[in-house]
The first five atom37 places (N, CA, C, CB, O) and aatype in JSON, in Angstrom:
{
  "aatype": [20, 20, 20, 20, 20, 20, 20, 20, 20, 20, 20, 20, 20, 20, 20, 20, 20, 20, 20, 20, 20, 20, 20, 20, 20, 20, 20, 20, 20, 20, 20, 20, 20, 20, 20, 20, 20, 20, 20, 20, 20, 20, 20, 20, 20, 20, 20, 20, 20, 20, 20, 20, 20, 20, 20, 20, 20, 20, 20, 20, 20, 20, 20, 20, 20, 20, 20, 20, 20, 20, 20, 20, 20, 20, 20, 20, 20, 20, 20, 20, 20, 20, 20, 20, 20],
  "atom_mask": [
    [1, 1, 1, 1, 1],
    [1, 1, 1, 1, 1],
    [1, 1, 1, 1, 1],
    [1, 1, 1, 1, 1],
    [1, 1, 1, 1, 1],
    [1, 1, 1, 1, 1],
    [1, 1, 1, 1, 1],
    [1, 1, 1, 1, 1],
    [1, 1, 1, 1, 1],
    [1, 1, 1, 1, 1],
    [1, 1, 1, 1, 1],
    [1, 1, 1, 1, 1],
    [1, 1, 1, 1, 1],
    [1, 1, 1, 1, 1],
    [1, 1, 1, 1, 1],
    [1, 1, 1, 1, 1],
    [1, 1, 1, 1, 1],
    [1, 1, 1, 1, 1],
    [1, 1, 1, 1, 1],
    [1, 1, 1, 1, 1],
    [1, 1, 1, 1, 1],
    [1, 1, 1, 1, 1],
    [1, 1, 1, 1, 1],
    [1, 1, 1, 1, 1],
    [1, 1, 1, 1, 1],
    [1, 1, 1, 1, 1],
    [1, 1, 1, 1, 1],
    [1, 1, 1, 1, 1],
    [1, 1, 1, 1, 1],
    [1, 1, 1, 1, 1],
    [1, 1, 1, 1, 1],
    [1, 1, 1, 1, 1],
    [1, 1, 1, 1, 1],
    [1, 1, 1, 1, 1],
    [1, 1, 1, 1, 1],
    [1, 1, 1, 1, 1],
    [1, 1, 1, 1, 1],
    [1, 1, 1, 1, 1],
    [1, 1, 1, 1, 1],
    [1, 1, 1, 1, 1],
    [1, 1, 1, 1, 1],
    [1, 1, 1, 1, 1],
    [1, 1, 1, 1, 1],
    [1, 1, 1, 1, 1],
    [1, 1, 1, 1, 1],
    [1, 1, 1, 1, 1],
    [1, 1, 1, 1, 1],
    [1, 1, 1, 1, 1],
    [1, 1, 1, 1, 1],
    [1, 1, 1, 1, 1],
    [1, 1, 1, 1, 1],
    [1, 1, 1, 1, 1],
    [1, 1, 1, 1, 1],
    [1, 1, 1, 1, 1],
    [1, 1, 1, 1, 1],
    [1, 1, 1, 1, 1],
    [1, 1, 1, 1, 1],
    [1, 1, 1, 1, 1],
    [1, 1, 1, 1, 1],
    [1, 1, 1, 1, 1],
    [1, 1, 1, 1, 1],
    [1, 1, 1, 1, 1],
    [1, 1, 1, 1, 1],
    [1, 1, 1, 1, 1],
    [1, 1, 1, 1, 1],
    [1, 1, 1, 1, 1],
    [1, 1, 1, 1, 1],
    [1, 1, 1, 1, 1],
    [1, 1, 1, 1, 1],
    [1, 1, 1, 1, 1],
    [1, 1, 1, 1, 1],
    [1, 1, 1, 1, 1],
    [1, 1, 1, 1, 1],
    [1, 1, 1, 1, 1],
    [1, 1, 1, 1, 1],
    [1, 1, 1, 1, 1],
    [1, 1, 1, 1, 1],
    [1, 1, 1, 1, 1],
    [1, 1, 1, 1, 1],
    [1, 1, 1, 1, 1],
    [1, 1, 1, 1, 1],
    [1, 1, 1, 1, 1],
    [1, 1, 1, 1, 1],
    [1, 1, 1, 1, 1],
    [1, 1, 1, 1, 1]
  ],
  "atom_positions": [
    [[0.81, -1.33, -0.1], [-0.14, 0.16, -0.35], [0.82, 1.16, -0.18], [-1.49, 0.52, 0.8], [0.8, 1.96, -1.12]],
    [[1.73, 1.42, 0.76], [2.76, 2.7, 1.02], [3.43, 3.17, 0.0], [3.81, 2.47, 1.94], [3.56, 4.37, -0.24]],
    [[4.15, 1.77, -1.0], [5.01, 1.54, -2.26], [3.9, 1.73, -3.39], [5.81, -0.06, -2.32], [4.45, 2.17, -4.4]],
    [[2.83, 1.59, -3.53], [2.0, 1.57, -4.43], [1.78, 3.23, -4.19], [0.78, 0.43, -4.27], [1.9, 3.75, -5.3]],
    [[1.6, 3.86, -3.56], [0.68, 5.12, -2.82], [2.09, 6.14, -3.38], [0.26, 4.98, -0.51], [1.86, 7.16, -4.04]],
    [[3.72, 5.68, -2.99], [4.55, 6.01, -3.37], [5.38, 6.1, -4.7], [4.82, 5.68, -2.76], [6.35, 6.73, -5.13]],
    [[4.49, 5.14, -5.13], [4.54, 5.15, -6.46], [4.22, 6.09, -7.88], [4.02, 4.35, -6.48], [4.85, 6.64, -8.78]],
    [[2.64, 5.86, -7.38], [2.28, 6.74, -7.93], [2.1, 8.08, -8.14], [1.85, 6.51, -7.94], [1.64, 8.67, -9.11]],
    [[2.6, 8.54, -6.93], [2.43, 9.68, -6.89], [3.69, 10.56, -7.38], [1.99, 9.87, -5.68], [3.52, 11.77, -7.51]],
    [[5.09, 9.91, -7.7], [5.78, 10.46, -8.09], [7.3, 10.36, -7.52], [5.2, 11.4, -8.1], [8.38, 10.85, -7.88]],
    [[6.95, 9.64, -6.66], [7.8, 9.69, -5.4], [9.38, 9.4, -5.34], [7.22, 8.75, -4.52], [10.44, 9.96, -5.05]],
    [[8.76, 7.94, -5.9], [9.83, 7.36, -6.66], [10.72, 7.33, -8.45], [9.36, 6.33, -6.4], [11.78, 6.78, -8.78]],
    [[10.12, 7.83, -8.94], [11.07, 8.63, -9.94], [12.12, 8.45, -10.23], [11.28, 9.62, -9.76], [12.33, 7.76, -11.22]],
    [[13.07, 8.92, -9.6], [14.67, 9.04, -9.58], [15.34, 7.83, -9.48], [15.2, 9.86, -8.46], [16.49, 7.68, -9.89]],
    [[14.48, 6.68, -8.78], [15.04, 5.52, -8.78], [14.19, 4.51, -9.33], [15.45, 5.22, -7.57], [13.73, 3.56, -8.7]],
    [[13.99, 4.8, -10.67], [12.71, 4.54, -11.73], [11.78, 3.64, -10.96], [13.17, 3.73, -13.28], [11.7, 2.41, -10.93]],
    [[10.86, 4.89, -10.16], [9.95, 3.38, -9.08], [9.98, 1.66, -8.89], [8.51, 3.35, -9.51], [9.26, 0.68, -9.12]],
    [[11.76, 2.09, -8.09], [11.63, 1.18, -7.11], [12.48, 1.52, -5.98], [11.89, -0.1, -7.59], [13.25, 2.47, -5.88]],
    [[12.24, 0.71, -5.25], [13.46, 0.64, -3.93], [14.74, 0.07, -3.78], [13.04, 0.04, -2.91], [14.54, -1.14, -3.82]],
    [[15.89, 0.27, -3.64], [15.54, 2.01, -2.17], [15.87, 3.04, -2.81], [16.69, 2.28, -0.43], [15.79, 2.79, -4.02]],
    [[16.25, 4.24, -2.57], [16.7, 5.2, -2.3], [16.79, 6.17, -0.93], [16.3, 5.57, -3.08], [16.23, 6.43, 0.14]],
    [[18.1, 6.55, -1.94], [18.12, 7.42, -0.85], [18.31, 8.96, -0.5], [18.83, 6.95, -0.34], [19.31, 9.4, -1.06]],
    [[17.9, 9.54, -0.05], [17.55, 10.91, -0.52], [18.24, 11.9, 0.83], [15.64, 11.05, -0.76], [17.85, 11.84, 2.0]],
    [[19.3, 12.77, 0.31], [20.01, 13.58, 0.69], [20.42, 15.39, 0.37], [20.74, 12.84, 0.53], [21.09, 15.82, -0.57]],
    [[19.85, 16.06, 1.34], [19.47, 17.39, 1.04], [18.93, 17.34, -0.05], [20.41, 18.33, 1.03], [19.43, 17.88, -1.04]],
    [[17.85, 16.71, -0.07], [16.48, 17.37, -0.5], [16.61, 16.57, -1.83], [16.34, 19.28, -0.62], [15.61, 16.65, -2.55]],
    [[17.7, 15.77, -2.33], [18.04, 15.01, -3.99], [17.96, 13.49, -3.39], [20.01, 15.45, -4.92], [18.37, 13.16, -2.28]],
    [[17.34, 12.62, -4.38], [16.93, 10.99, -4.38], [18.72, 10.71, -5.39], [14.77, 10.45, -5.59], [19.49, 11.13, -6.25]],
    [[18.36, 9.42, -4.13], [19.47, 8.69, -5.4], [19.04, 7.68, -5.39], [21.1, 8.52, -5.29], [18.62, 7.22, -4.33]],
    [[18.99, 6.95, -6.53], [18.19, 5.33, -6.5], [19.61, 4.54, -7.02], [16.47, 5.05, -7.9], [20.62, 5.02, -7.54]],
    [[19.34, 3.43, -6.73], [20.14, 1.99, -7.59], [21.02, 1.89, -6.29], [21.26, 2.29, -9.48], [21.71, 2.81, -5.86]],
    [[20.88, 0.38, -5.61], [21.41, 0.63, -4.05], [22.83, 0.43, -4.12], [20.76, -0.43, -2.84], [23.43, 0.59, -3.05]],
    [[23.8, 0.0, -5.54], [24.91, 0.22, -5.29], [25.57, 1.41, -5.52], [25.38, -0.54, -5.71], [26.71, 1.6, -5.1]],
    [[24.73, 2.49, -6.36], [25.31, 3.55, -6.2], [24.99, 4.3, -4.8], [25.02, 4.25, -7.3], [25.67, 5.24, -4.41]],
    [[23.9, 3.78, -4.11], [23.71, 4.28, -2.45], [25.15, 4.11, -1.82], [22.48, 3.18, -1.45], [25.83, 4.98, -1.29]],
    [[25.4, 2.9, -2.01], [26.51, 2.08, -0.79], [27.55, 2.86, -0.86], [27.11, 0.41, -1.05], [28.02, 3.45, 0.11]],
    [[28.23, 2.97, -2.72], [29.77, 3.95, -3.27], [29.25, 5.14, -2.73], [30.24, 4.18, -5.23], [30.16, 5.92, -2.43]],
    [[28.0, 5.61, -2.48], [27.67, 7.26, -2.3], [28.13, 7.57, -0.21], [25.26, 7.58, -2.82], [28.55, 8.53, 0.44]],
    [[27.75, 6.18, 0.12], [27.61, 6.0, 1.33], [29.42, 5.38, 1.9], [26.17, 4.93, 1.46], [29.93, 5.71, 2.97]],
    [[29.91, 4.67, 1.12], [31.22, 4.78, 1.89], [32.25, 5.79, 1.08], [31.91, 3.22, 2.05], [33.43, 5.67, 1.43]],
    [[31.97, 6.77, 0.05], [33.29, 8.01, 0.42], [32.65, 8.57, 0.88], [34.17, 8.9, -0.5], [33.05, 9.69, 0.56]],
    [[31.32, 8.79, 1.85], [31.03, 10.07, 2.72], [31.66, 9.66, 4.07], [29.3, 10.47, 2.89], [32.24, 10.52, 4.75]],
    [[31.55, 8.28, 4.51], [32.43, 7.76, 5.27], [33.92, 7.35, 5.65], [32.06, 7.23, 5.24], [34.55, 6.97, 6.63]],
    [[34.07, 7.61, 4.55], [35.95, 7.51, 4.3], [36.37, 6.34, 4.21], [36.95, 8.05, 5.45], [37.35, 5.95, 4.85]],
    [[35.16, 5.04, 2.77], [35.95, 3.98, 2.97], [35.75, 3.47, 1.78], [35.72, 3.12, 4.08], [35.2, 2.41, 1.49]],
    [[36.32, 4.45, 0.96], [36.55, 4.04, -0.66], [37.79, 4.03, -0.81], [35.97, 4.96, -1.78], [38.04, 3.68, -1.97]],
    [[38.71, 4.25, -0.21], [40.52, 4.15, -0.31], [40.66, 5.63, -0.48], [41.37, 3.12, -1.85], [39.89, 6.58, -0.62]],
    [[42.32, 5.42, -0.4], [42.89, 6.79, 0.12], [43.29, 7.64, -1.03], [44.17, 6.62, 1.07], [43.8, 8.75, -0.88]],
    [[42.94, 6.89, -2.62], [43.0, 7.11, -3.75], [42.92, 7.28, -4.79], [43.1, 7.04, -3.84], [44.1, 7.2, -5.13]],
    [[42.16, 7.55, -5.97], [41.68, 6.84, -7.04], [41.55, 5.82, -7.41], [41.96, 7.01, -7.69], [40.49, 5.4, -7.87]],
    [[42.9, 4.97, -7.29], [42.72, 3.77, -7.75], [42.68, 2.78, -7.01], [43.43, 3.54, -8.49], [42.51, 1.64, -7.44]],
    [[42.91, 3.2, -5.32], [42.19, 2.4, -4.17], [40.79, 1.91, -4.61], [42.01, 3.33, -2.83], [40.34, 0.78, -4.78]],
    [[40.01, 3.71, -4.81], [38.55, 3.55, -5.81], [38.63, 2.37, -6.4], [38.3, 4.66, -7.07], [38.14, 1.37, -5.87]],
    [[39.16, 2.32, -7.41], [38.85, 1.57, -8.29], [38.87, -0.12, -7.74], [39.78, 1.96, -9.4], [38.05, -0.86, -8.28]],
    [[39.48, -0.51, -7.04], [40.0, -1.57, -6.72], [38.9, -1.91, -6.14], [41.18, -1.61, -6.08], [38.31, -2.89, -6.58]],
    [[38.21, -1.02, -4.73], [37.19, -1.52, -4.16], [36.13, -1.73, -4.82], [36.91, -0.93, -3.28], [35.39, -2.66, -4.51]],
    [[35.81, -0.79, -6.03], [35.04, -1.07, -7.44], [34.51, -1.89, -7.82], [35.51, -1.04, -8.33], [33.34, -2.0, -8.19]],
    [[35.75, -2.98, -7.75], [37.04, -4.26, -8.33], [35.86, -5.48, -7.78], [39.24, -4.31, -7.15], [35.03, -6.24, -8.29]],
    [[36.37, -5.11, -6.41], [35.85, -6.22, -5.33], [34.6, -6.21, -5.41], [36.18, -6.06, -3.88], [34.24, -7.37, -5.63]],
    [[33.69, -5.48, -5.35], [32.17, -5.3, -5.25], [31.78, -5.55, -6.56], [31.64, -3.88, -4.75], [30.98, -6.49, -6.56]],
    [[31.98, -5.18, -7.58], [31.17, -6.08, -8.73], [31.82, -7.55, -8.95], [31.24, -5.27, -10.29], [31.35, -8.29, -9.82]],
    [[33.29, -8.1, -7.84], [33.16, -9.22, -9.0], [32.16, -10.15, -7.55], [35.2, -10.14, -9.87], [31.48, -11.16, -7.77]],
    [[32.32, -9.51, -6.17], [31.03, -10.03, -5.24], [29.65, -10.34, -6.38], [30.54, -8.54, -3.9], [28.97, -11.37, -6.39]],
    [[29.44, -8.98, -7.43], [28.06, -9.36, -8.03], [28.31, -10.33, -9.02], [27.26, -8.17, -8.68], [27.35, -10.84, -9.59]],
    [[29.44, -10.66, -9.29], [29.59, -11.81, -10.29], [29.73, -13.2, -10.0], [30.61, -11.6, -10.97], [29.71, -14.05, -10.9]],
    [[29.93, -13.63, -8.18], [29.91, -14.38, -7.71], [28.95, -14.74, -7.64], [30.36, -14.34, -7.07], [28.68, -15.93, -7.81]],
    [[27.66, -13.4, -7.22], [26.66, -13.97, -6.55], [25.59, -14.78, -7.94], [25.89, -12.62, -5.54], [24.88, -15.79, -7.86]],
    [[25.78, -14.13, -8.78], [25.03, -14.16, -10.2], [25.22, -16.0, -10.32], [26.04, -12.98, -11.75], [24.39, -16.88, -10.1]],
    [[26.58, -16.07, -10.72], [27.28, -17.61, -11.05], [26.1, -17.81, -9.5], [29.75, -17.97, -10.93], [24.97, -17.34, -9.39]],
    [[26.68, -18.45, -8.73], [25.99, -18.71, -7.38], [24.46, -19.1, -8.04], [26.01, -17.18, -6.2], [24.26, -20.23, -8.47]],
    [[23.39, -18.06, -8.07], [21.87, -18.41, -8.4], [21.95, -18.66, -9.7], [20.75, -17.32, -8.11], [20.87, -18.39, -10.23]],
    [[22.58, -18.97, -10.31], [22.72, -19.44, -11.82], [23.08, -21.06, -11.2], [24.19, -18.46, -12.98], [22.16, -21.8, -10.85]],
    [[23.85, -21.29, -11.17], [24.22, -22.62, -10.39], [23.18, -23.3, -9.66], [25.25, -22.38, -9.39], [22.87, -24.41, -10.09]],
    [[22.46, -22.78, -8.45], [21.35, -23.06, -7.49], [20.43, -22.95, -8.29], [21.16, -22.25, -6.29], [19.99, -24.1, -8.27]],
    [[19.89, -22.47, -8.89], [18.73, -22.82, -9.87], [18.81, -23.96, -10.79], [18.48, -21.74, -10.72], [17.72, -24.41, -11.14]],
    [[19.92, -24.54, -11.27], [20.2, -25.38, -12.73], [19.31, -26.81, -12.07], [22.39, -25.73, -13.25], [18.88, -27.05, -10.95]],
    [[19.29, -27.48, -13.2], [18.39, -28.94, -12.3], [19.69, -29.88, -12.42], [16.58, -29.88, -13.32], [19.98, -30.36, -11.33]],
    [[20.31, -30.16, -13.16], [21.75, -31.15, -13.56], [22.65, -31.29, -13.46], [22.18, -31.32, -14.24], [23.22, -30.35, -14.01]],
    [[23.48, -32.08, -12.98], [25.39, -31.52, -12.81], [25.72, -30.5, -13.75], [26.7, -32.82, -13.22], [26.05, -29.34, -13.53]],
    [[25.52, -31.4, -15.33], [25.78, -30.97, -16.16], [25.68, -29.17, -16.31], [25.15, -31.78, -16.86], [26.7, -28.52, -16.56]],
    [[24.43, -28.55, -16.15], [23.63, -27.71, -15.86], [24.59, -26.99, -15.05], [22.38, -28.15, -15.33], [25.26, -26.03, -15.44]],
    [[24.62, -27.6, -13.67], [25.44, -26.42, -12.52], [26.97, -26.15, -13.03], [25.62, -27.17, -10.67], [27.62, -25.12, -12.81]],
    [[27.43, -27.4, -13.82], [28.91, -27.21, -14.14], [29.16, -26.33, -15.11], [29.56, -28.37, -14.54], [30.29, -25.89, -15.32]],
    [[28.16, -26.0, -15.74], [28.27, -24.86, -17.21], [27.56, -23.65, -16.47], [27.19, -25.42, -19.0], [26.82, -23.0, -17.2]],
    [[27.63, -23.28, -15.31], [26.95, -22.08, -14.73], [28.52, -21.51, -13.77], [25.24, -22.63, -13.59], [28.48, -20.49, -13.08]]
  ]
}
């Protein structure tokens, strides 16, 4: 009910009609990874240089890849399909 009302009113437009979103100083930020990276930068958790920040991004993207592969294998029905995943 609350989600549907927020979506209908346009409150979720900045996040393409989805959750989560983060509002900072009246600006809405959508997409969970963008929110995670924003918070990490705000709290000094994105490394001390652009290279370290890129390495942190790399690790985050690797985790996403592992999760996708795991979910694909988990949904596979036979051993060959699991091996291919």
